[in-house]
PDB file of N, CA, C and O in Angstrom:
ATOM      1  N   MET A   1     123.997  73.612 118.763  1.00  0.00           N
ATOM      2  CA  MET A   1     122.581  73.412 118.964  1.00  0.00           C
ATOM      3  C   MET A   1     121.825  74.741 118.837  1.00  0.00           C
ATOM      4  O   MET A   1     120.774  74.801 118.197  1.00  0.00           O
ATOM      5  N   GLN A   2     122.359  75.800 119.444  1.00  0.00           N
ATOM      6  CA  GLN A   2     121.719  77.107 119.420  1.00  0.00           C
ATOM      7  C   GLN A   2     121.642  77.664 118.003  1.00  0.00           C
ATOM      8  O   GLN A   2     120.624  78.241 117.622  1.00  0.00           O
ATOM      9  N   SER A   3     122.725  77.494 117.203  1.00  0.00           N
ATOM     10  CA  SER A   3     122.715  78.011 115.834  1.00  0.00           C
ATOM     11  C   SER A   3     121.715  77.256 114.963  1.00  0.00           C
ATOM     12  O   SER A   3     121.136  77.836 114.044  1.00  0.00           O
ATOM     13  N   ASN A   4     121.506  75.976 115.238  1.00  0.00           N
ATOM     14  CA  ASN A   4     120.525  75.191 114.498  1.00  0.00           C
ATOM     15  C   ASN A   4     119.107  75.707 114.775  1.00  0.00           C
ATOM     16  O   ASN A   4     118.277  75.783 113.869  1.00  0.00           O
ATOM     17  N   LYS A   5     118.845  76.055 116.026  1.00  0.00           N
ATOM     18  CA  LYS A   5     117.550  76.617 116.397  1.00  0.00           C
ATOM     19  C   LYS A   5     117.338  77.959 115.695  1.00  0.00           C
ATOM     20  O   LYS A   5     116.256  78.234 115.177  1.00  0.00           O
ATOM     21  N   PHE A   6     118.384  78.789 115.685  1.00  0.00           N
ATOM     22  CA  PHE A   6     118.310  80.083 115.010  1.00  0.00           C
ATOM     23  C   PHE A   6     118.042  79.890 113.517  1.00  0.00           C
ATOM     24  O   PHE A   6     117.226  80.609 112.940  1.00  0.00           O
ATOM     25  N   LEU A   7     118.714  78.938 112.893  1.00  0.00           N
ATOM     26  CA  LEU A   7     118.528  78.669 111.473  1.00  0.00           C
ATOM     27  C   LEU A   7     117.094  78.242 111.186  1.00  0.00           C
ATOM     28  O   LEU A   7     116.511  78.674 110.192  1.00  0.00           O
ATOM     29  N   ASN A   8     116.523  77.409 112.030  1.00  0.00           N
ATOM     30  CA  ASN A   8     115.136  76.975 111.844  1.00  0.00           C
ATOM     31  C   ASN A   8     114.159  78.139 111.977  1.00  0.00           C
ATOM     32  O   ASN A   8     113.189  78.231 111.226  1.00  0.00           O
ATOM     33  N   ILE A   9     114.420  79.028 112.936  1.00  0.00           N
ATOM     34  CA  ILE A   9     113.575  80.214 113.105  1.00  0.00           C
ATOM     35  C   ILE A   9     113.681  81.110 111.874  1.00  0.00           C
ATOM     36  O   ILE A   9     112.673  81.615 111.378  1.00  0.00           O
ATOM     37  N   ALA A  10     114.893  81.302 111.389  1.00  0.00           N
ATOM     38  CA  ALA A  10     115.107  82.138 110.200  1.00  0.00           C
ATOM     39  C   ALA A  10     114.404  81.554 108.982  1.00  0.00           C
ATOM     40  O   ALA A  10     113.787  82.293 108.214  1.00  0.00           O
ATOM     41  N   LYS A  11     114.487  80.253 108.794  1.00  0.00           N
ATOM     42  CA  LYS A  11     113.809  79.592 107.669  1.00  0.00           C
ATOM     43  C   LYS A  11     112.297  79.736 107.790  1.00  0.00           C
ATOM     44  O   LYS A  11     111.612  79.934 106.787  1.00  0.00           O
ATOM     45  N   ASP A  12     111.774  79.640 109.002  1.00  0.00           N
ATOM     46  CA  ASP A  12     110.340  79.792 109.238  1.00  0.00           C
ATOM     47  C   ASP A  12     109.876  81.207 108.891  1.00  0.00           C
ATOM     48  O   ASP A  12     108.836  81.387 108.258  1.00  0.00           O
ATOM     49  N   ILE A  13     110.654  82.208 109.310  1.00  0.00           N
ATOM     50  CA  ILE A  13     110.325  83.603 108.990  1.00  0.00           C
ATOM     51  C   ILE A  13     110.366  83.816 107.481  1.00  0.00           C
ATOM     52  O   ILE A  13     109.476  84.459 106.923  1.00  0.00           O
ATOM     53  N   ALA A  14     111.384  83.286 106.819  1.00  0.00           N
ATOM     54  CA  ALA A  14     111.523  83.448 105.368  1.00  0.00           C
ATOM     55  C   ALA A  14     110.345  82.806 104.638  1.00  0.00           C
ATOM     56  O   ALA A  14     109.855  83.348 103.647  1.00  0.00           O
ATOM     57  N   ARG A  15     109.895  81.665 105.122  1.00  0.00           N
ATOM     58  CA  ARG A  15     108.781  80.961 104.477  1.00  0.00           C
ATOM     59  C   ARG A  15     107.455  81.708 104.675  1.00  0.00           C
ATOM     60  O   ARG A  15     106.643  81.801 103.755  1.00  0.00           O
ATOM     61  N   LYS A  16     107.248  82.235 105.879  1.00  0.00           N
ATOM     62  CA  LYS A  16     105.985  82.900 106.196  1.00  0.00           C
ATOM     63  C   LYS A  16     105.861  84.285 105.573  1.00  0.00           C
ATOM     64  O   LYS A  16     104.755  84.725 105.260  1.00  0.00           O
ATOM     65  N   ASN A  17     106.974  84.971 105.392  1.00  0.00           N
ATOM     66  CA  ASN A  17     106.932  86.337 104.873  1.00  0.00           C
ATOM     67  C   ASN A  17     107.899  86.483 103.705  1.00  0.00           C
ATOM     68  O   ASN A  17     108.857  87.254 103.767  1.00  0.00           O
ATOM     69  N   ARG A  18     107.640  85.750 102.665  1.00  0.00           N
ATOM     70  CA  ARG A  18     108.537  85.694 101.505  1.00  0.00           C
ATOM     71  C   ARG A  18     108.808  87.068 100.872  1.00  0.00           C
ATOM     72  O   ARG A  18     109.963  87.369 100.572  1.00  0.00           O
ATOM     73  N   PRO A  19     107.777  87.919 100.658  1.00  0.00           N
ATOM     74  CA  PRO A  19     108.066  89.223 100.043  1.00  0.00           C
ATOM     75  C   PRO A  19     109.052  90.063 100.860  1.00  0.00           C
ATOM     76  O   PRO A  19     109.941  90.704 100.298  1.00  0.00           O
ATOM     77  N   LEU A  20     108.894  90.059 102.174  1.00  0.00           N
ATOM     78  CA  LEU A  20     109.810  90.818 103.027  1.00  0.00           C
ATOM     79  C   LEU A  20     111.221  90.243 102.939  1.00  0.00           C
ATOM     80  O   LEU A  20     112.196  90.986 102.830  1.00  0.00           O
ATOM     81  N   PHE A  21     111.319  88.937 102.986  1.00  0.00           N
ATOM     82  CA  PHE A  21     112.621  88.286 102.899  1.00  0.00           C
ATOM     83  C   PHE A  21     113.296  88.589 101.559  1.00  0.00           C
ATOM     84  O   PHE A  21     114.496  88.861 101.514  1.00  0.00           O
ATOM     85  N   ASP A  22     112.520  88.541 100.462  1.00  0.00           N
ATOM     86  CA  ASP A  22     113.070  88.867  99.142  1.00  0.00           C
ATOM     87  C   ASP A  22     113.550  90.314  99.087  1.00  0.00           C
ATOM     88  O   ASP A  22     114.571  90.608  98.464  1.00  0.00           O
ATOM     89  N   THR A  23     112.811  91.226  99.742  1.00  0.00           N
ATOM     90  CA  THR A  23     113.217  92.630  99.790  1.00  0.00           C
ATOM     91  C   THR A  23     114.546  92.780 100.524  1.00  0.00           C
ATOM     92  O   THR A  23     115.417  93.538 100.097  1.00  0.00           O
ATOM     93  N   LEU A  24     114.693  92.055 101.626  1.00  0.00           N
ATOM     94  CA  LEU A  24     115.954  92.116 102.375  1.00  0.00           C
ATOM     95  C   LEU A  24     117.121  91.541 101.566  1.00  0.00           C
ATOM     96  O   LEU A  24     118.228  92.078 101.607  1.00  0.00           O
ATOM     97  N   LEU A  25     116.877  90.462 100.839  1.00  0.00           N
ATOM     98  CA  LEU A  25     117.925  89.903  99.989  1.00  0.00           C
ATOM     99  C   LEU A  25     118.331  90.880  98.891  1.00  0.00           C
ATOM    100  O   LEU A  25     119.515  91.035  98.592  1.00  0.00           O
ATOM    101  N   GLU A  26     117.330  91.543  98.291  1.00  0.00           N
ATOM    102  CA  GLU A  26     117.633  92.534  97.259  1.00  0.00           C
ATOM    103  C   GLU A  26     118.413  93.709  97.852  1.00  0.00           C
ATOM    104  O   GLU A  26     119.319  94.238  97.208  1.00  0.00           O
ATOM    105  N   PHE A  27     118.068  94.117  99.069  1.00  0.00           N
ATOM    106  CA  PHE A  27     118.806  95.194  99.726  1.00  0.00           C
ATOM    107  C   PHE A  27     120.265  94.798  99.933  1.00  0.00           C
ATOM    108  O   PHE A  27     121.165  95.611  99.722  1.00  0.00           O
ATOM    109  N   GLU A  28     120.500  93.570 100.340  1.00  0.00           N
ATOM    110  CA  GLU A  28     121.874  93.086 100.515  1.00  0.00           C
ATOM    111  C   GLU A  28     122.653  93.196  99.213  1.00  0.00           C
ATOM    112  O   GLU A  28     123.836  93.536  99.209  1.00  0.00           O
ATOM    113  N   ARG A  29     121.977  92.907  98.115  1.00  0.00           N
ATOM    114  CA  ARG A  29     122.631  92.905  96.809  1.00  0.00           C
ATOM    115  C   ARG A  29     122.807  94.314  96.250  1.00  0.00           C
ATOM    116  O   ARG A  29     123.875  94.645  95.735  1.00  0.00           O
ATOM    117  N   THR A  30     121.750  95.163  96.348  1.00  0.00           N
ATOM    118  CA  THR A  30     121.757  96.461  95.669  1.00  0.00           C
ATOM    119  C   THR A  30     121.916  97.658  96.588  1.00  0.00           C
ATOM    120  O   THR A  30     122.195  98.764  96.123  1.00  0.00           O
ATOM    121  N   LYS A  31     121.742  97.452  97.894  1.00  0.00           N
ATOM    122  CA  LYS A  31     121.752  98.530  98.889  1.00  0.00           C
ATOM    123  C   LYS A  31     120.592  99.502  98.681  1.00  0.00           C
ATOM    124  O   LYS A  31     120.673 100.659  99.095  1.00  0.00           O
ATOM    125  N   LYS A  32     119.510  99.042  98.043  1.00  0.00           N
ATOM    126  CA  LYS A  32     118.290  99.826  97.845  1.00  0.00           C
ATOM    127  C   LYS A  32     117.098  98.972  98.251  1.00  0.00           C
ATOM    128  O   LYS A  32     117.072  97.762  98.022  1.00  0.00           O
ATOM    129  N   ILE A  33     116.114  99.623  98.856  1.00  0.00           N
ATOM    130  CA  ILE A  33     114.890  98.907  99.221  1.00  0.00           C
ATOM    131  C   ILE A  33     113.801  99.307  98.232  1.00  0.00           C
ATOM    132  O   ILE A  33     113.465 100.483  98.097  1.00  0.00           O
ATOM    133  N   ARG A  34     113.268  98.325  97.557  1.00  0.00           N
ATOM    134  CA  ARG A  34     112.159  98.541  96.627  1.00  0.00           C
ATOM    135  C   ARG A  34     110.964  97.760  97.151  1.00  0.00           C
ATOM    136  O   ARG A  34     111.016  96.537  97.281  1.00  0.00           O
ATOM    137  N   THR A  35     109.898  98.473  97.448  1.00  0.00           N
ATOM    138  CA  THR A  35     108.719  97.805  97.978  1.00  0.00           C
ATOM    139  C   THR A  35     107.602  97.725  96.943  1.00  0.00           C
ATOM    140  O   THR A  35     106.516  97.224  97.233  1.00  0.00           O
ATOM    141  N   LYS A  36     107.866  98.210  95.754  1.00  0.00           N
ATOM    142  CA  LYS A  36     106.877  98.175  94.680  1.00  0.00           C
ATOM    143  C   LYS A  36     107.254  97.107  93.672  1.00  0.00           C
ATOM    144  O   LYS A  36     108.427  96.774  93.504  1.00  0.00           O
ATOM    145  N   MET A  37     106.247  96.581  93.008  1.00  0.00           N
ATOM    146  CA  MET A  37     106.461  95.572  91.980  1.00  0.00           C
ATOM    147  C   MET A  37     105.816  96.056  90.681  1.00  0.00           C
ATOM    148  O   MET A  37     104.683  96.536  90.684  1.00  0.00           O
ATOM    149  N   ARG A  38     106.530  95.929  89.598  1.00  0.00           N
ATOM    150  CA  ARG A  38     105.994  96.313  88.303  1.00  0.00           C
ATOM    151  C   ARG A  38     105.152  95.154  87.768  1.00  0.00           C
ATOM    152  O   ARG A  38     105.591  94.004  87.751  1.00  0.00           O
ATOM    153  N   LEU A  39     103.934  95.480  87.333  1.00  0.00           N
ATOM    154  CA  LEU A  39     103.040  94.485  86.753  1.00  0.00           C
ATOM    155  C   LEU A  39     102.794  94.822  85.294  1.00  0.00           C
ATOM    156  O   LEU A  39     102.885  95.980  84.886  1.00  0.00           O
ATOM    157  N   ASN A  40     102.486  93.810  84.523  1.00  0.00           N
ATOM    158  CA  ASN A  40     102.228  94.009  83.106  1.00  0.00           C
ATOM    159  C   ASN A  40     100.966  93.231  82.743  1.00  0.00           C
ATOM    160  O   ASN A  40     100.961  92.000  82.763  1.00  0.00           O
ATOM    161  N   PHE A  41      99.893  93.957  82.409  1.00  0.00           N
ATOM    162  CA  PHE A  41      98.667  93.297  81.995  1.00  0.00           C
ATOM    163  C   PHE A  41      97.945  94.184  81.001  1.00  0.00           C
ATOM    164  O   PHE A  41      98.269  95.363  80.859  1.00  0.00           O
ATOM    165  N   SER A  42      96.969  93.617  80.314  1.00  0.00           N
ATOM    166  CA  SER A  42      96.250  94.337  79.266  1.00  0.00           C
ATOM    167  C   SER A  42      94.905  94.843  79.778  1.00  0.00           C
ATOM    168  O   SER A  42      94.213  94.165  80.538  1.00  0.00           O
ATOM    169  N   ILE A  43      94.556  96.040  79.344  1.00  0.00           N
ATOM    170  CA  ILE A  43      93.291  96.676  79.700  1.00  0.00           C
ATOM    171  C   ILE A  43      92.686  97.221  78.412  1.00  0.00           C
ATOM    172  O   ILE A  43      93.402  97.670  77.517  1.00  0.00           O
ATOM    173  N   ASP A  44      91.370  97.175  78.333  1.00  0.00           N
ATOM    174  CA  ASP A  44      90.663  97.734  77.189  1.00  0.00           C
ATOM    175  C   ASP A  44      91.146  99.163  76.930  1.00  0.00           C
ATOM    176  O   ASP A  44      91.259  99.963  77.858  1.00  0.00           O
ATOM    177  N   LYS A  45      91.426  99.473  75.682  1.00  0.00           N
ATOM    178  CA  LYS A  45      92.021 100.756  75.310  1.00  0.00           C
ATOM    179  C   LYS A  45      91.174 101.956  75.746  1.00  0.00           C
ATOM    180  O   LYS A  45      91.705 102.921  76.296  1.00  0.00           O
ATOM    181  N   SER A  46      89.873 101.899  75.504  1.00  0.00           N
ATOM    182  CA  SER A  46      89.038 103.051  75.856  1.00  0.00           C
ATOM    183  C   SER A  46      88.938 103.220  77.377  1.00  0.00           C
ATOM    184  O   SER A  46      88.901 104.343  77.878  1.00  0.00           O
ATOM    185  N   THR A  47      88.895 102.105  78.103  1.00  0.00           N
ATOM    186  CA  THR A  47      88.868 102.179  79.569  1.00  0.00           C
ATOM    187  C   THR A  47      90.155 102.796  80.086  1.00  0.00           C
ATOM    188  O   THR A  47      90.127 103.646  80.976  1.00  0.00           O
ATOM    189  N   ALA A  48      91.273 102.373  79.535  1.00  0.00           N
ATOM    190  CA  ALA A  48      92.570 102.915  79.954  1.00  0.00           C
ATOM    191  C   ALA A  48      92.652 104.410  79.668  1.00  0.00           C
ATOM    192  O   ALA A  48      93.138 105.175  80.501  1.00  0.00           O
ATOM    193  N   GLN A  49      92.184 104.828  78.506  1.00  0.00           N
ATOM    194  CA  GLN A  49      92.218 106.251  78.158  1.00  0.00           C
ATOM    195  C   GLN A  49      91.325 107.070  79.078  1.00  0.00           C
ATOM    196  O   GLN A  49      91.709 108.147  79.532  1.00  0.00           O
ATOM    197  N   ARG A  50      90.120 106.548  79.352  1.00  0.00           N
ATOM    198  CA  ARG A  50      89.199 107.253  80.247  1.00  0.00           C
ATOM    199  C   ARG A  50      89.778 107.348  81.651  1.00  0.00           C
ATOM    200  O   ARG A  50      89.663 108.390  82.297  1.00  0.00           O
ATOM    201  N   PHE A  51      90.404 106.266  82.137  1.00  0.00           N
ATOM    202  CA  PHE A  51      90.995 106.262  83.468  1.00  0.00           C
ATOM    203  C   PHE A  51      92.163 107.237  83.540  1.00  0.00           C
ATOM    204  O   PHE A  51      92.293 107.979  84.514  1.00  0.00           O
ATOM    205  N   ARG A  52      93.002 107.242  82.530  1.00  0.00           N
ATOM    206  CA  ARG A  52      94.141 108.163  82.491  1.00  0.00           C
ATOM    207  C   ARG A  52      93.661 109.614  82.521  1.00  0.00           C
ATOM    208  O   ARG A  52      94.200 110.438  83.260  1.00  0.00           O
ATOM    209  N   ARG A  53      92.640 109.921  81.712  1.00  0.00           N
ATOM    210  CA  ARG A  53      92.086 111.276  81.674  1.00  0.00           C
ATOM    211  C   ARG A  53      91.479 111.649  83.033  1.00  0.00           C
ATOM    212  O   ARG A  53      91.703 112.751  83.534  1.00  0.00           O
ATOM    213  N   PHE A  54      90.716 110.731  83.624  1.00  0.00           N
ATOM    214  CA  PHE A  54      90.101 110.946  84.935  1.00  0.00           C
ATOM    215  C   PHE A  54      91.161 111.257  85.990  1.00  0.00           C
ATOM    216  O   PHE A  54      91.020 112.211  86.755  1.00  0.00           O
ATOM    217  N   CYS A  55      92.213 110.458  86.027  1.00  0.00           N
ATOM    218  CA  CYS A  55      93.286 110.664  87.013  1.00  0.00           C
ATOM    219  C   CYS A  55      94.011 111.977  86.785  1.00  0.00           C
ATOM    220  O   CYS A  55      94.369 112.668  87.739  1.00  0.00           O
ATOM    221  N   ARG A  56      94.226 112.321  85.534  1.00  0.00           N
ATOM    222  CA  ARG A  56      94.905 113.585  85.232  1.00  0.00           C
ATOM    223  C   ARG A  56      94.054 114.768  85.703  1.00  0.00           C
ATOM    224  O   ARG A  56      94.574 115.705  86.309  1.00  0.00           O
ATOM    225  N   GLU A  57      92.738 114.722  85.424  1.00  0.00           N
ATOM    226  CA  GLU A  57      91.844 115.808  85.820  1.00  0.00           C
ATOM    227  C   GLU A  57      91.757 115.958  87.340  1.00  0.00           C
ATOM    228  O   GLU A  57      91.702 117.075  87.854  1.00  0.00           O
ATOM    229  N   LYS A  58      91.745 114.831  88.055  1.00  0.00           N
ATOM    230  CA  LYS A  58      91.623 114.851  89.514  1.00  0.00           C
ATOM    231  C   LYS A  58      92.987 114.947  90.210  1.00  0.00           C
ATOM    232  O   LYS A  58      93.073 115.065  91.432  1.00  0.00           O
ATOM    233  N   ARG A  59      94.050 114.893  89.393  1.00  0.00           N
ATOM    234  CA  ARG A  59      95.433 114.905  89.904  1.00  0.00           C
ATOM    235  C   ARG A  59      95.711 113.708  90.816  1.00  0.00           C
ATOM    236  O   ARG A  59      96.357 113.830  91.857  1.00  0.00           O
ATOM    237  N   TYR A  60      95.205 112.552  90.391  1.00  0.00           N
ATOM    238  CA  TYR A  60      95.449 111.301  91.097  1.00  0.00           C
ATOM    239  C   TYR A  60      96.643 110.594  90.485  1.00  0.00           C
ATOM    240  O   TYR A  60      96.925 110.739  89.296  1.00  0.00           O
ATOM    241  N   ASN A  61      97.340 109.830  91.305  1.00  0.00           N
ATOM    242  CA  ASN A  61      98.395 108.948  90.817  1.00  0.00           C
ATOM    243  C   ASN A  61      97.714 107.660  90.351  1.00  0.00           C
ATOM    244  O   ASN A  61      97.076 106.970  91.146  1.00  0.00           O
ATOM    245  N   MET A  62      97.848 107.339  89.068  1.00  0.00           N
ATOM    246  CA  MET A  62      97.163 106.166  88.518  1.00  0.00           C
ATOM    247  C   MET A  62      97.538 104.883  89.252  1.00  0.00           C
ATOM    248  O   MET A  62      96.661 104.090  89.596  1.00  0.00           O
ATOM    249  N   SER A  63      98.802 104.676  89.490  1.00  0.00           N
ATOM    250  CA  SER A  63      99.254 103.458  90.162  1.00  0.00           C
ATOM    251  C   SER A  63      98.673 103.355  91.560  1.00  0.00           C
ATOM    252  O   SER A  63      98.255 102.279  91.988  1.00  0.00           O
ATOM    253  N   ALA A  64      98.646 104.469  92.268  1.00  0.00           N
ATOM    254  CA  ALA A  64      98.108 104.463  93.634  1.00  0.00           C
ATOM    255  C   ALA A  64      96.621 104.130  93.624  1.00  0.00           C
ATOM    256  O   ALA A  64      96.146 103.403  94.497  1.00  0.00           O
ATOM    257  N   LYS A  65      95.882 104.652  92.650  1.00  0.00           N
ATOM    258  CA  LYS A  65      94.447 104.364  92.558  1.00  0.00           C
ATOM    259  C   LYS A  65      94.193 102.898  92.221  1.00  0.00           C
ATOM    260  O   LYS A  65      93.274 102.288  92.766  1.00  0.00           O
ATOM    261  N   ILE A  66      94.997 102.332  91.332  1.00  0.00           N
ATOM    262  CA  ILE A  66      94.848 100.910  90.988  1.00  0.00           C
ATOM    263  C   ILE A  66      95.191 100.049  92.193  1.00  0.00           C
ATOM    264  O   ILE A  66      94.494  99.075  92.477  1.00  0.00           O
ATOM    265  N   GLU A  67      96.259 100.400  92.904  1.00  0.00           N
ATOM    266  CA  GLU A  67      96.640  99.660  94.100  1.00  0.00           C
ATOM    267  C   GLU A  67      95.531  99.723  95.157  1.00  0.00           C
ATOM    268  O   GLU A  67      95.217  98.716  95.792  1.00  0.00           O
ATOM    269  N   GLN A  68      94.948 100.897  95.339  1.00  0.00           N
ATOM    270  CA  GLN A  68      93.853 101.065  96.289  1.00  0.00           C
ATOM    271  C   GLN A  68      92.662 100.184  95.895  1.00  0.00           C
ATOM    272  O   GLN A  68      92.069  99.527  96.751  1.00  0.00           O
ATOM    273  N   ALA A  69      92.315 100.169  94.619  1.00  0.00           N
ATOM    274  CA  ALA A  69      91.193  99.343  94.143  1.00  0.00           C
ATOM    275  C   ALA A  69      91.481  97.861  94.349  1.00  0.00           C
ATOM    276  O   ALA A  69      90.584  97.100  94.710  1.00  0.00           O
ATOM    277  N   MET A  70      92.723  97.448  94.122  1.00  0.00           N
ATOM    278  CA  MET A  70      93.091  96.045  94.327  1.00  0.00           C
ATOM    279  C   MET A  70      92.933  95.650  95.792  1.00  0.00           C
ATOM    280  O   MET A  70      92.407  94.581  96.100  1.00  0.00           O
ATOM    281  N   LYS A  71      93.393  96.518  96.693  1.00  0.00           N
ATOM    282  CA  LYS A  71      93.266  96.245  98.126  1.00  0.00           C
ATOM    283  C   LYS A  71      91.801  96.138  98.535  1.00  0.00           C
ATOM    284  O   LYS A  71      91.423  95.240  99.288  1.00  0.00           O
ATOM    285  N   GLU A  72      90.975  97.063  98.032  1.00  0.00           N
ATOM    286  CA  GLU A  72      89.552  97.022  98.360  1.00  0.00           C
ATOM    287  C   GLU A  72      88.892  95.757  97.816  1.00  0.00           C
ATOM    288  O   GLU A  72      88.044  95.163  98.480  1.00  0.00           O
ATOM    289  N   PHE A  73      89.273  95.353  96.632  1.00  0.00           N
ATOM    290  CA  PHE A  73      88.735  94.139  96.021  1.00  0.00           C
ATOM    291  C   PHE A  73      89.090  92.917  96.855  1.00  0.00           C
ATOM    292  O   PHE A  73      88.247  92.045  97.067  1.00  0.00           O
ATOM    293  N   ILE A  74      90.324  92.845  97.327  1.00  0.00           N
ATOM    294  CA  ILE A  74      90.784  91.717  98.139  1.00  0.00           C
ATOM    295  C   ILE A  74      90.032  91.689  99.477  1.00  0.00           C
ATOM    296  O   ILE A  74      89.575  90.634  99.916  1.00  0.00           O
ATOM    297  N   GLU A  75      89.909  92.846 100.113  1.00  0.00           N
ATOM    298  CA  GLU A  75      89.228  92.924 101.418  1.00  0.00           C
ATOM    299  C   GLU A  75      87.752  92.563 101.291  1.00  0.00           C
ATOM    300  O   GLU A  75      87.193  91.894 102.161  1.00  0.00           O
ATOM    301  N   LYS A  76      87.129  93.003 100.216  1.00  0.00           N
ATOM    302  CA  LYS A  76      85.713  92.738  99.996  1.00  0.00           C
ATOM    303  C   LYS A  76      85.447  91.252  99.785  1.00  0.00           C
ATOM    304  O   LYS A  76      84.383  90.745 100.138  1.00  0.00           O
ATOM    305  N   ASP A  77      86.415  90.569  99.211  1.00  0.00           N
ATOM    306  CA  ASP A  77      86.243  89.154  98.865  1.00  0.00           C
ATOM    307  C   ASP A  77      86.544  88.210 100.032  1.00  0.00           C
ATOM    308  O   ASP A  77      86.356  87.001  99.904  1.00  0.00           O
ATOM    309  N   LYS A  78      87.005  88.742 101.163  1.00  0.00           N
ATOM    310  CA  LYS A  78      87.345  87.896 102.324  1.00  0.00           C
ATOM    311  C   LYS A  78      86.118  87.297 102.954  1.00  0.00           C
ATOM    312  O   LYS A  78      86.224  86.563 103.936  1.00  0.00           O
TER     313      LYS A  78
END
């Protein structure tokens, strides 16, 4: 009875926090924790070039700036 309760709790946690659960499963398999996800999308060429140049001049990490903008966009839309 106790193990069934534990299993239900574990399934509930896995359902509610899928990214964390997937990270733990990957750690079990690879013994490495990866918290970043690679995305692939298209951006206007001139915008991409201007952004790359801007980040290089300011010594910004492009990925970090895009991630920051995504977070701000999500928060603003709440």
